[in-house]
C-alpha positions as CSV (number, residue, x, y, z in Angstrom):
1,X,-29.5,49.4,25.8
2,X,-29.8,45.7,26.6
3,X,-27.7,42.8,27.2
4,X,-24.6,42.5,24.4
5,X,-24.2,39.1,22.5
6,X,-21.8,39.5,19.4
7,X,-23.6,38.1,16.1
8,X,-22.4,34.5,15.0
9,X,-22.5,34.8,11.4
10,X,-20.9,38.6,11.0
11,X,-19.2,38.8,14.5
12,X,-20.9,42.0,15.3
13,X,-22.2,43.5,18.2
14,X,-25.9,43.7,18.6
15,X,-28.6,43.8,21.3
16,X,-29.7,40.7,22.5
17,X,-33.4,41.8,22.6
18,X,-33.4,42.6,18.8
19,X,-34.7,39.4,16.3
20,X,-32.0,39.9,14.1
21,X,-28.9,41.0,13.8
22,X,-29.1,44.7,12.3
23,X,-25.7,44.4,10.2
24,X,-26.2,40.9,8.8
25,X,-30.1,40.0,9.0
26,X,-29.0,36.9,11.4
27,X,-32.2,35.5,12.8
28,X,-32.1,35.6,16.7
29,X,-34.7,33.4,16.9
30,X,-33.6,30.1,19.6
31,X,-33.4,26.6,17.4
32,X,-31.7,24.7,20.4
33,X,-33.5,21.9,21.0
34,X,-35.5,21.5,24.3
35,X,-33.1,21.1,27.9
36,X,-30.1,22.7,26.1
37,X,-28.5,26.8,26.2
38,X,-31.2,29.5,23.9
39,X,-28.7,30.3,21.0
40,X,-27.6,34.0,22.1
41,X,-27.2,33.1,25.9
42,X,-24.7,35.4,27.2
43,X,-22.1,33.0,29.4
44,X,-19.8,34.5,31.9
45,X,-20.6,38.0,30.6
46,X,-18.5,37.1,27.9
47,X,-19.6,34.1,25.5
48,X,-22.2,34.2,23.2
49,X,-23.8,30.9,23.1
50,X,-24.9,29.6,19.6
51,X,-26.2,26.7,18.3
52,X,-25.5,22.8,19.3
53,X,-22.7,21.0,17.5
54,X,-23.1,17.7,19.1
55,X,-24.7,15.8,22.2
56,X,-22.9,13.0,24.4
57,X,-23.4,11.0,27.2
58,X,-21.3,13.9,29.3
59,X,-23.0,16.8,27.9
60,X,-23.4,19.6,24.8
61,X,-21.0,20.8,22.5
62,X,-22.4,24.2,21.7
63,X,-20.7,26.7,19.3
64,X,-19.8,30.1,20.4
65,X,-18.2,33.4,20.6
66,X,-15.6,35.0,23.0
67,X,-17.1,38.2,22.9
68,X,-14.2,40.0,24.4
69,X,-11.6,39.2,21.7
70,X,-14.2,38.7,18.6
71,X,-13.4,35.0,18.4
72,X,-15.2,31.5,17.9
73,X,-14.9,29.1,20.0
74,X,-16.5,25.9,21.0
75,X,-18.1,24.7,24.5
76,X,-18.9,21.8,26.0
77,X,-21.6,22.0,28.9
78,X,-21.3,19.1,31.8
79,X,-24.9,18.0,31.3
80,X,-24.9,13.8,32.0
81,X,-28.4,12.7,30.9
82,X,-28.1,10.2,32.9
83,X,-28.1,11.9,36.2
84,X,-29.3,15.3,35.4
85,X,-33.1,15.8,35.7
86,X,-34.0,19.1,34.1
87,X,-32.9,22.8,33.7
88,X,-34.7,25.8,35.6
89,X,-35.4,28.7,34.2
90,X,-32.4,30.4,34.7
91,X,-30.4,28.0,33.3
92,X,-29.4,25.9,36.3
93,X,-28.7,22.4,35.5
94,X,-30.8,20.0,38.1
95,X,-29.4,16.4,39.0
96,X,-31.9,13.7,39.2
97,X,-32.9,12.8,42.8
98,X,-30.8,10.3,44.9
99,X,-28.1,11.1,42.3
100,X,-27.0,14.4,43.7
101,X,-23.9,13.0,44.9
102,X,-22.7,11.3,41.8
103,X,-23.5,14.6,39.8
104,X,-21.0,16.9,42.5
105,X,-18.2,13.8,41.9
106,X,-18.2,13.4,38.1
107,X,-18.6,17.3,37.6
108,X,-15.4,17.5,40.3
109,X,-13.6,15.6,37.7
110,X,-15.0,17.4,34.7
111,X,-13.4,20.3,36.2
112,X,-10.5,19.2,37.1
113,X,-9.2,17.4,33.6
114,X,-10.3,20.9,32.1
115,X,-8.6,23.2,34.3
116,X,-5.4,21.4,34.0
117,X,-5.9,21.4,30.1
118,X,-6.4,25.2,30.4
119,X,-3.2,25.3,32.5
120,X,-1.5,23.0,30.2
121,X,-1.6,25.8,27.4
122,X,-1.0,25.9,24.0
123,X,0.8,22.6,22.1
124,X,1.3,21.6,18.5
125,X,-0.7,18.7,19.0
126,X,-3.0,19.3,21.0
127,X,-6.7,21.5,20.3
128,X,-6.6,24.0,23.4
129,X,-8.4,24.9,26.2
130,X,-8.8,28.5,26.9
131,X,-11.1,28.7,29.5
132,X,-13.2,26.8,32.3
133,X,-16.1,28.4,33.8
134,X,-18.5,27.3,36.8
135,X,-22.2,28.7,36.1
136,X,-25.7,27.3,36.3
137,X,-24.5,24.6,38.7
138,X,-22.7,22.9,35.9
139,X,-19.3,23.6,34.4
140,X,-18.3,25.0,30.8
141,X,-14.8,24.3,29.0
142,X,-14.4,26.7,26.3
143,X,-12.0,25.4,23.9
144,X,-10.8,26.2,19.8
145,X,-12.6,24.7,17.7
146,X,-11.9,21.9,15.3
147,X,-10.8,23.3,11.5
148,X,-10.4,20.9,9.4
149,X,-11.5,17.0,8.6
150,X,-11.2,14.1,10.4
151,X,-7.9,11.2,10.2
152,X,-10.6,8.7,9.0
153,X,-11.5,11.3,6.3
154,X,-8.1,12.1,5.6
155,X,-7.1,8.7,5.0
156,X,-10.3,8.2,3.0
157,X,-9.6,10.9,0.4
158,X,-6.4,9.6,-0.3
159,X,-7.6,6.0,-1.0
160,X,-4.2,4.5,0.6
161,X,-2.3,4.5,3.7
162,X,0.2,6.4,4.9
163,X,4.1,4.7,5.0
164,X,5.7,5.2,7.9
165,X,7.6,8.5,6.8
166,X,4.5,9.9,6.4
167,X,2.6,8.8,9.3
168,X,5.4,9.9,11.6
169,X,5.6,13.5,10.1
170,X,1.8,14.1,10.6
171,X,1.3,12.3,13.2
172,X,4.3,12.8,15.8
173,X,2.9,16.6,17.3
174,X,-0.1,14.6,18.3
175,X,2.6,11.5,20.5
176,X,4.3,15.0,22.1
177,X,0.5,16.3,22.7
178,X,-0.5,13.0,24.4
179,X,3.1,12.8,26.5
180,X,2.5,16.4,28.0
181,X,-1.2,15.6,28.9
182,X,0.7,12.5,30.8
183,X,3.6,14.9,32.1
184,X,0.5,16.9,33.7
185,X,-1.3,13.6,34.9
186,X,-3.7,13.6,32.7
187,X,-5.1,10.6,30.5
188,X,-6.9,11.5,27.2
189,X,-8.7,8.1,26.7
190,X,-10.4,8.9,23.6
191,X,-7.4,8.3,20.6
192,X,-8.5,7.2,17.6
193,X,-9.2,9.1,13.9
194,X,-12.4,10.2,14.7
195,X,-10.8,12.2,17.3
196,X,-7.8,13.9,15.7
197,X,-7.7,16.8,13.5
198,X,-6.3,17.4,10.1
199,X,-5.9,21.3,9.1
200,X,-5.7,22.8,5.7
201,X,-2.7,23.4,5.9
202,X,-1.5,19.5,7.1
203,X,-1.2,19.8,11.0
204,X,-2.4,17.2,13.0
205,X,-4.4,17.9,16.2
206,X,-6.0,15.5,19.1
207,X,-9.3,16.9,20.1
208,X,-12.4,14.8,22.2
209,X,-11.4,15.1,25.8
210,X,-13.5,13.5,27.9
211,X,-13.6,12.1,32.0
212,X,-13.3,8.9,32.7
213,X,-17.0,7.8,32.9
214,X,-17.4,8.6,29.3
215,X,-14.6,6.2,28.0
216,X,-15.7,3.3,30.2
217,X,-18.1,1.1,28.9
218,X,-19.3,-0.1,32.1
219,X,-19.5,3.6,34.0
220,X,-22.6,6.0,35.4
221,X,-22.7,8.0,32.4
222,X,-24.1,6.8,28.7
223,X,-20.8,6.2,27.8
224,X,-18.6,6.7,24.1
225,X,-15.6,4.2,23.3
226,X,-14.2,4.3,20.1
227,X,-14.1,0.2,19.1
228,X,-10.6,-1.0,17.8
229,X,-9.0,1.9,19.3
230,X,-9.8,1.6,23.2
231,X,-7.7,-0.5,25.1
232,X,-9.0,-3.9,26.6
233,X,-9.4,-2.0,30.4
234,X,-11.7,0.6,28.7
235,X,-14.3,-1.8,28.4
236,X,-14.9,-3.0,32.3
237,X,-14.8,0.0,35.1
238,X,-13.3,-2.2,37.5
239,X,-9.9,-2.3,35.7
240,X,-7.4,0.4,36.2
241,X,-6.0,2.3,33.3
242,X,-2.7,4.5,32.8
243,X,-0.6,5.7,30.1
244,X,-0.4,2.4,29.1
245,X,-4.3,3.1,27.9
246,X,-3.4,6.0,25.9
247,X,-0.2,3.8,24.2
248,X,-2.8,1.3,23.1
249,X,-4.8,3.8,21.4
250,X,-1.7,5.4,19.6
251,X,-0.6,2.5,18.9
252,X,-4.0,1.4,17.1
253,X,-3.8,5.1,15.5
254,X,-0.7,4.3,13.7
255,X,-1.9,0.8,12.9
256,X,-4.8,2.3,10.9
257,X,-2.8,5.3,10.0
258,X,-0.3,2.8,7.8
259,X,-3.0,0.1,6.9
260,X,-6.0,1.6,6.0
261,X,-7.8,-1.2,8.6
262,X,-9.4,-0.7,11.6
263,X,-7.5,-3.0,14.4
264,X,-10.0,-5.7,15.9
265,X,-11.7,-4.3,19.0
266,X,-9.9,-4.8,22.2
267,X,-12.7,-6.9,23.7
268,X,-12.9,-9.3,21.4
269,X,-9.0,-9.7,21.0
270,X,-9.6,-10.8,24.9
271,X,-11.6,-13.7,23.6
272,X,-9.7,-15.2,21.0
273,X,-6.5,-12.7,19.8
274,X,-7.0,-12.6,15.8
275,X,-5.4,-9.0,15.1
276,X,-3.7,-9.4,11.8
277,X,-0.1,-8.1,11.8
278,X,0.1,-4.3,10.6
279,X,3.1,-6.0,8.0
280,X,0.6,-8.6,6.7
281,X,-1.7,-5.8,5.8
282,X,1.0,-3.7,4.3
283,X,4.1,-5.2,2.9
284,X,6.0,-1.9,2.4
285,X,6.1,-1.8,6.4
286,X,9.4,-2.7,7.8
287,X,9.6,-5.7,10.2
288,X,10.3,-3.1,13.4
289,X,7.6,-1.1,12.7
290,X,5.2,-3.8,12.4
291,X,6.7,-4.9,15.9
292,X,6.4,-1.6,17.2
293,X,2.8,-1.4,16.9
294,X,2.1,-5.5,18.3
295,X,4.4,-4.4,21.0
296,X,2.2,-1.6,22.1
297,X,-1.7,-2.6,21.0
298,X,-0.3,-6.1,23.9
299,X,-4.0,-6.9,25.8
300,X,-2.3,-6.9,29.0
301,X,-1.7,-3.6,30.4
302,X,2.5,-4.4,32.1
303,X,3.4,-5.5,28.7
304,X,3.1,-2.7,26.4
305,X,5.2,0.1,26.4
306,X,4.8,2.1,29.2
307,X,4.7,5.9,27.7
308,X,4.7,7.5,24.3
309,X,7.9,8.6,24.3
310,X,9.0,4.9,24.3
311,X,6.4,4.0,21.5
312,X,7.9,7.1,19.3
313,X,11.2,6.0,19.7
314,X,10.6,2.3,18.9
315,X,9.2,3.5,15.8
316,X,12.0,5.3,14.6
317,X,14.3,2.7,15.8
318,X,15.0,-0.9,14.8
319,X,14.9,-2.7,17.5
320,X,17.3,-5.5,18.7
321,X,16.3,-9.7,17.2
322,X,15.7,-11.7,20.1
323,X,17.6,-14.4,21.4
324,X,16.8,-17.8,19.4
325,X,14.6,-20.0,21.1
326,X,14.3,-23.8,20.8
327,X,11.1,-24.3,18.5
328,X,10.7,-28.2,18.9
329,X,8.0,-29.9,17.6
330,X,5.6,-32.5,19.8
331,X,7.3,-35.4,18.2
332,X,10.8,-34.2,18.9
333,X,9.4,-33.4,22.7
334,X,8.2,-36.6,23.1
335,X,11.6,-38.5,22.3
336,X,13.4,-36.0,24.4
337,X,11.0,-37.2,27.4
338,X,11.4,-40.9,26.9
339,X,15.1,-40.6,26.4
340,X,15.2,-38.4,29.6
341,X,12.9,-41.6,31.3
342,X,15.1,-44.2,30.1
343,X,18.4,-42.5,31.7
344,X,17.1,-42.1,35.4
345,X,15.8,-45.9,35.0
346,X,19.2,-46.6,34.1
347,X,20.5,-44.7,36.9
348,X,18.1,-46.0,39.5
349,X,19.6,-49.4,38.5
350,X,23.0,-48.7,38.8
351,X,22.5,-47.2,42.5
352,X,20.3,-50.5,43.5
353,X,23.1,-52.6,42.0
354,X,26.0,-50.6,44.1
355,X,23.9,-50.9,47.7
356,X,23.2,-54.6,46.6
357,X,26.8,-55.6,46.4
358,X,27.6,-53.2,49.6
359,X,25.2,-55.7,51.8
360,X,26.8,-58.6,50.7
361,X,30.2,-57.7,52.7
362,X,30.7,-57.8,56.6
363,X,29.1,-55.8,59.5
364,X,32.3,-53.6,59.6
365,X,32.4,-53.3,56.1
366,X,29.1,-52.5,56.6
367,X,29.0,-49.7,59.3
368,X,32.4,-48.2,57.4
369,X,30.2,-48.1,54.6
370,X,26.9,-46.6,55.7
371,X,29.1,-44.1,57.7
372,X,31.1,-43.0,54.5
373,X,27.3,-42.6,53.0
374,X,26.5,-40.3,55.9
375,X,29.4,-38.2,55.2
376,X,29.2,-38.3,51.8
377,X,25.4,-37.0,51.9
378,X,26.4,-34.0,54.5
379,X,28.7,-33.1,51.9
380,X,26.3,-33.3,48.9
381,X,23.6,-30.8,51.3
382,X,26.4,-28.7,52.4
383,X,27.7,-28.5,48.7
384,X,24.0,-27.6,47.6
385,X,23.4,-25.0,50.0
386,X,26.1,-23.3,49.2
387,X,24.7,-22.4,46.0
388,X,26.7,-20.2,43.7
389,X,26.1,-16.5,43.5
390,X,23.7,-14.6,41.1
391,X,25.5,-12.5,38.3
392,X,25.6,-9.1,39.0
393,X,25.4,-6.0,36.8
394,X,27.5,-3.1,37.2
395,X,25.5,0.3,36.4
396,X,27.8,2.5,33.7
397,X,26.6,6.3,33.9
398,X,24.4,6.7,30.6
399,X,23.8,10.7,31.6
400,X,24.5,12.8,28.6
401,X,23.6,9.7,26.2
402,X,20.8,9.1,23.6
403,X,18.5,6.9,25.5
404,X,17.7,5.5,22.5
405,X,21.5,4.0,22.2
406,X,21.2,3.1,25.2
407,X,17.8,1.3,25.8
408,X,18.9,-0.7,22.1
409,X,21.6,-1.5,23.4
410,X,22.4,-5.3,24.0
411,X,24.7,-5.1,26.9
412,X,22.5,-3.3,28.7
413,X,18.9,-5.1,27.6
414,X,20.3,-8.3,28.1
415,X,20.5,-7.4,31.9
416,X,18.2,-4.3,33.0
417,X,14.6,-3.4,32.5
418,X,14.3,0.4,31.0
419,X,11.3,3.0,32.1
420,X,11.6,6.7,30.9
421,X,10.6,9.7,32.3
422,X,10.8,13.8,30.4
423,X,11.7,17.0,31.4
424,X,12.5,19.9,29.7
425,X,16.4,20.7,29.7
426,X,18.7,23.3,28.5
427,X,22.1,21.6,29.8
428,X,20.9,18.2,27.5
429,X,19.5,18.1,23.7
430,X,16.5,16.3,22.9
431,X,16.7,12.8,23.6
432,X,19.9,13.0,26.1
433,X,20.2,11.2,29.7
434,X,19.4,14.0,32.1
435,X,19.5,11.3,35.3
436,X,19.3,7.9,36.2
437,X,17.6,6.3,39.1
438,X,20.8,3.8,40.0
439,X,24.1,5.8,40.2
440,X,27.0,4.5,38.0
441,X,29.1,1.9,39.9
442,X,25.5,-0.2,41.4
443,X,25.8,-3.5,41.1
444,X,22.0,-5.0,40.6
445,X,20.6,-8.4,40.0
446,X,19.4,-8.8,36.1
447,X,16.1,-8.0,35.7
448,X,16.0,-4.7,37.6
449,X,14.3,-1.7,36.5
450,X,16.1,1.4,36.0
451,X,14.3,5.0,35.1
452,X,16.0,7.4,32.7
453,X,15.1,10.7,32.7
454,X,15.2,12.1,29.3
455,X,15.8,15.8,28.4
456,X,12.8,17.3,26.0
457,X,15.1,20.1,25.2
458,X,14.7,23.6,26.1
459,X,11.2,24.9,26.5
460,X,10.6,27.0,23.5
461,X,7.2,29.0,22.7
462,X,6.7,30.2,18.8
463,X,6.4,34.3,18.5
464,X,3.0,34.9,18.0
465,X,1.7,38.1,15.5
466,X,0.7,40.8,17.8
467,X,1.5,44.2,15.6
468,X,-1.9,46.2,15.6
469,X,-3.3,43.8,18.1
470,X,-4.8,45.0,21.1
471,X,-2.3,44.6,24.4
472,X,-4.8,42.9,26.6
473,X,-5.6,40.0,23.7
474,X,-1.2,39.8,23.5
475,X,-1.3,39.9,26.8
476,X,-3.5,36.7,27.6
477,X,-2.3,34.6,24.3
478,X,1.7,35.4,25.8
479,X,0.8,34.8,29.4
480,X,-0.9,31.1,27.8
481,X,2.4,30.5,25.5
482,X,4.9,31.3,28.6
483,X,6.1,33.9,27.0
484,X,7.8,36.8,29.2
485,X,7.2,40.7,27.9
486,X,7.8,44.0,29.1
487,X,5.0,46.8,27.7
488,X,6.2,50.3,27.0
489,X,4.4,53.0,25.9
490,X,4.8,54.9,22.5
491,X,4.0,57.8,20.3
492,X,1.2,57.6,17.9
493,X,0.8,59.2,14.7
494,X,-2.6,58.1,14.1
495,X,-1.0,54.9,12.3
496,X,-2.7,52.9,14.8
497,X,-5.6,52.8,17.6
498,X,-5.0,53.7,20.7
499,X,-3.9,50.7,23.2
500,X,-2.7,48.6,20.5
501,X,1.0,47.3,19.7
502,X,2.9,49.4,17.1
503,X,6.0,47.9,17.6
504,X,7.6,44.6,19.5
505,X,11.3,43.9,19.7
506,X,10.8,40.2,18.5
507,X,9.5,39.0,14.8
508,X,6.4,37.0,14.8
509,X,7.2,33.0,14.0
510,X,10.8,33.4,16.1
511,X,11.3,30.6,18.4
512,X,12.0,31.8,22.0
513,X,13.6,29.8,25.0
514,X,10.8,30.6,27.5
515,X,13.3,30.6,30.6
516,X,15.8,33.0,29.0
517,X,14.2,35.2,26.5
518,X,11.7,38.0,26.6
519,X,9.8,40.1,24.8
520,X,8.9,44.0,24.8
521,X,6.3,45.9,23.8
522,X,5.8,49.0,22.4
523,X,2.0,50.6,22.8
524,X,0.3,53.2,21.1
525,X,-0.8,56.1,23.0
526,X,-3.6,58.0,22.2
527,X,-2.7,59.8,18.9
528,X,-1.9,63.2,19.3
529,X,-4.3,66.2,17.6
530,X,-2.2,68.1,14.8
531,X,-1.5,71.9,15.6
532,X,-3.0,74.9,14.3
533,X,-1.2,76.4,11.6
534,X,-1.1,79.9,12.7
535,X,-1.7,82.5,10.2
536,X,1.1,83.9,8.3
537,X,1.6,87.5,8.3
538,X,0.8,90.0,5.1
539,X,3.3,89.5,2.0
540,X,3.9,93.2,1.9
541,X,5.1,93.1,5.7
542,X,8.6,92.5,5.5
543,X,10.5,90.1,8.0
544,X,12.6,91.6,10.6
545,X,16.0,89.8,11.2
546,X,14.8,88.5,14.2
547,X,12.4,87.3,13.3
548,X,13.4,85.2,10.0
549,X,16.4,83.8,12.1
550,X,13.7,82.5,14.9
551,X,11.8,80.9,11.8
552,X,14.9,79.4,10.6
553,X,15.8,77.9,14.1
554,X,12.3,76.9,14.5
555,X,12.1,75.1,10.9
556,X,15.7,73.0,11.9
557,X,14.0,71.8,15.2
558,X,11.1,70.1,13.6
559,X,13.3,68.6,10.9
560,X,15.3,67.2,13.6
561,X,12.2,65.9,15.2
562,X,11.0,64.6,12.4
563,X,14.6,62.6,11.5
564,X,14.5,61.5,15.2
565,X,10.9,60.3,15.0
566,X,11.8,58.5,11.7
567,X,14.6,56.5,13.4
568,X,13.8,53.2,14.6
569,X,13.2,52.1,18.4
570,X,14.1,55.8,19.7
571,X,12.7,54.6,23.2
572,X,15.5,52.8,25.7
573,X,15.8,49.0,26.0
574,X,15.6,47.5,29.3
575,X,16.4,44.6,30.9
576,X,13.8,41.9,30.6
577,X,11.7,41.9,33.8
578,X,12.6,39.0,36.3
579,X,8.3,38.8,36.8
580,X,7.2,37.7,33.1
581,X,3.4,38.9,33.8
582,X,4.1,42.6,35.0
583,X,4.1,45.3,33.3
584,X,5.6,49.0,33.8
585,X,3.0,51.1,35.2
586,X,3.4,53.7,32.3
587,X,1.9,50.4,30.1
588,X,-1.3,50.4,32.2
């Protein structure tokens, strides 16, 4: 038997040496472009490579099948065209001469990013990255397929933009997903209507992961930047990016969703900012929503909102109006300046007159006058040196309060600037402040930056369906979700395949607190063979009294065992283990 693959059409096991699938007739002939992996290549002994889906400056995207759990995936191969020369017969990628160091450096960026995304696990607003494989002198990222249609297609089919409530319901999980990436030290850099997918159920998930090189205009790779949604700093490799880079893209994404129009590209706005306010394109938008979008899309990074959470809070909380400013015309400014000049001239003339009159007195008076003048000058100098102390702000205790309430209170924002960080917490509800960078009672000058750590609530996960699934598959998914579990064997009457989950003490769809809850899985043992029925004695032969009693007792015992088997949860209910990934030896 040759190398075993999985048919991409019917998901049946097949021999890679065959010319077609023996079950559905799907041809195994290679149709992928030259320089890419052939169809039905077995990667890492686990993944069957399918057809090429797309190519970009970073590499090749393949349709594929995960043979171990028989499910469809997509695989991104790191093969940057600008620094790779060819592919060897064994599939290894060969970098260009004198570009080996650049290839290794950019490959390391690819590996680090996708390895962290694997660690991130499942998130409702993100397409999940499942695995990272290093093979063929390069790296492969395995992720879920992009299901549904893009947000660009979704808005086009609607033929009208979303209102604020619809946009928040649809895209809030995407914002949470970006915030989760930021907490892991990752930036997306490719948020756009072409990388957000809407499933048939109406759920939005963000895809389009890429390294810095692919999402920066002047990088070593053949870049791919989404005009209108990329931040200004993405158009020059010499500029630095940060969380604010993704905040700009989120603002542009909501701008598009709620107006139906693509924003002016950031590189053009730097020369002449002609971005039309969102409420001018959609009069139904509240003013504070339009202001939040404009704030997120400011050209200068330091003037933008600095986190995805801050952006989401601004979309849901009306901003406080700014203090009124004097708006004077040019003519009014000229009149004020002329009046000021005249006042200065009058003061100069008065001083000259006083000095002139004092010079007309005797020398004694002059000496006295000079002495008094020097004394007054010293007094004036002393008074100028003792300037009034700067007004200080006393930090109150914000712990336990809603961040949105604190950040919108002018009694705070008139004196200090808030930055927010986010953590999971069981002690504080989502949105409440866990701790603050400056303790209560500290006196600080106006303009001090205060960091507030905001709770995202308890870390939870949704229990997936597990009944009837192989225990290895269930173990892998529960580990990815962070759900702790125990496994115990259970008798099998033939209703389940050996090694599959026959029962679980938690229903699918239940929300579990990862830190405090665990689940118990009962794994079906090998089905017991039915006992052969003993030959019955001839009816003409009478049964003795002892035989009758023995048979009666046997029947009673059988009925008792049947009743016991029908009762739920016959196994003991042990306490959850401290190690979430460990199971008793009996279940191994």
